[in-house]
Steps between C-alpha positions, in 0.01 A plus 500: 500500500840480663505666841725514802247627753572346834533125508701479820340326802481810722309697235262211438439464873413870526254471213340189651465675837327795335259263329426317824406826673196532274430128462174505694340756271613315188366168629159654571484615136649177360795685342856373515778746424869465425775722362758350270860623451405711196263715715209304353199491731318171451150449635278193490137479604401168653136579568196595298404838358842628391485830309590526132759768579684627804638846572839523668588793725853569618555729797144625472510590130351312206769307314337259253183316406569146380280212383426190704565194285288188529713252305481213748580726795345834588801724525662830409850644469615859536851637509555760771627854424872536433520833679513502878612137513772591748228565761220282632199486269150465644301298247120480499287293263145620427228398263510700176247749636723575796229436756598164649838430653601146408848478650802699609858463610820699542786423261845541652755718315566343162816460299525665156386298201788446257551325169738206455793742459431704816330804342226634730142557390498847650788613279298403194168643622655840566586531131189333360168600654279445193337155468595312185236327288487290185192415294626265227232232461172517310241239412157520340221241491277688258319694772734559792838660472746414778816699574741329740807648661663602826496823696697552819267599787506879543709570812470129576119509526318281245169650612603843370520407130211543260447529127300777337318485166287761334121494554294206379767228514400170664802340664628304797834565669650194666782607731710408685583150383819317599817569301803290585703664221439855623547396862846370416612763250368800694642368824524852645137608445254419782238241401637458149380139525144639458539667160314305229181647354232415246287767334197326349312721253148387403470652153131412436408663832684825425293802403503603132757774448705405806873429479585161650847503341679730741530524877738643753608417852424719800630477856249572773777553754715732287780239517679665796778240521762770449594642839451861393201516264220327314600359162259429217692598186366635171166361387653385170728268695197321647304463177424165334375506141357195324495455121142486375605361162604138473711578196735696728666167577532365148855418395781470754851360453502120524848499651421554868841656566396796285227569758714448809780721368249785512329407828650217703180317592304566177302217342224495239232525770643815658669708232185644340347624826823644642593660167157656456489631857846657453380652172200662672719643775740648243209630293344672802829663600564616143155659499596706807771654283288551189604199291196309371397286205480737206642546152868590470577391857804274515606289798796272567506195726867503603582144604188348344610135516243288320248784502333413831375860533561628147239266351225671701603848383495368142151358550353782708672803341431453127553870425851513648835385368623233741864391503701258710868439555704255706855364527351148473522445124311169516196662659516796258502259206191330644324837535587598143347176372191488720396851607406815315698811581868575448768302687878536500783332689676743733875508557635442849605864502336786310441648254205320346406547136200722578527867395508788749167613651305201368269408789226666700550240772754234593429245768737238634393227743777321691791615284687718747466209745774327298745781423807642669506869593717585200273320256192659658654843441567424133144382442348800679684725257368288212142518628534879522626506139210290373221691675325791336545830689172449690531122517487295818697198616364242747795295618474246780774402743541263790466700821431413863225254409728310262775486761253373758368243252852360470571514875435129549835447325691789661757517777524784754819612324325524163211691657729745676688564175172564317372736769828692514584516129136533384601312183582130466592320178771254604306184408483361148162408349542192277164539321662617174809280512562380145255757359723809517871539429614639836442250782573767764244752370177375659478569875265479798469871579314679781517867589324736738262773394746756639785363289279486191383857535851632562683312223237472230428873526849561358368365170126580502245683712351263758140623516373248755568153633222255586600211728369149429351600167517162325564200722801576716628773266494876550458730200667832425320749278765674289517792260783654303690781671347834410 
């Protein structure tokens, strides 16, 4: 993490003085405390009997419960709250039960945490209160199924996150574990360095009839990091679904760039789990609007790539007609040769070759995230043309979460432009360079929910918008104008 919190001598002296004021208590309990420039509270136990976890209170209120590591030294780290940093912060460290005070000190007013370009963490947090997660990794030893990923601590408190299965599932939730990658990338989110998790599912120990292949995240604290309200999001955005059939992963493109053009960090070991989980989220949302697997139902994966999600609809919806289209002709050719269903290369601008009113549902994952406003408008009109009168479109876009995700690269000027304009597409995305004719077509696009509702509603009815529906993408539920 890059931070500019105070490094000047006078600030450090003030912090050291505050620590010295409570030194006697800390020595009695064999706990040494320090505060680094990134507002990271570091504690080390030098005696016996250290707890497995400690609870941190700031100004008399619970802030976070964090683990005590025992890798050579018995220590813990906890980043202090970003709000109220301009005032003194009274910090108390208790055992996890909150009954034994282990140490305390007063932190002097702290400087804002910023990225390497000078953008402040608070500016990002105001626009992005929902904690991001990713669950891409799966392994199986014949008995135990392990899902590995990262989840930002709800409101900065790792102790507030839990996973929930249905009845009868035997599992262990290991969290939080260290995550250098998340700590660096999500520089603005408190305690992002404690984001890695393992969900270990003991299949032989599960009750017959139970469902060990789906769980969701819950936040015991309501994730109140936003200054004005709790934030938990739609349940579908916190759902992880695991393929129960091994043949779900049979046959993927052998050219790795065909995977990464669809999802930047995709590899063989991740694409099946992430694609299946996205499929289940789309399936559940379609069911809310009456579209299910039955005869004569037709669906279109608009921007299907190599069929990362389409393949699961083909396998799981045998009664339906499943189609896919993409501007990436190479990936469409691969789909035509290797997947069932109907696939067609899409032009950069509509119309496609599909007849009017063909589809009961059209979904598009991370397509609008690459299009200019003018091209978005053209494709919205095309989606409306292709939908049946009662059809539904599920179209994702990069909103506040996506902007926050990219904030590690952003300057204050870029951020101010994004906040003011509510639409940003000035940066070229090179992922399809050499694969499509127009090298200026593919963009990095983010837009606010307010912009999306206002401008997309000119072309279709915006029924609802769900933030953080798949990864860092929001989804708009669309119908044709009545």
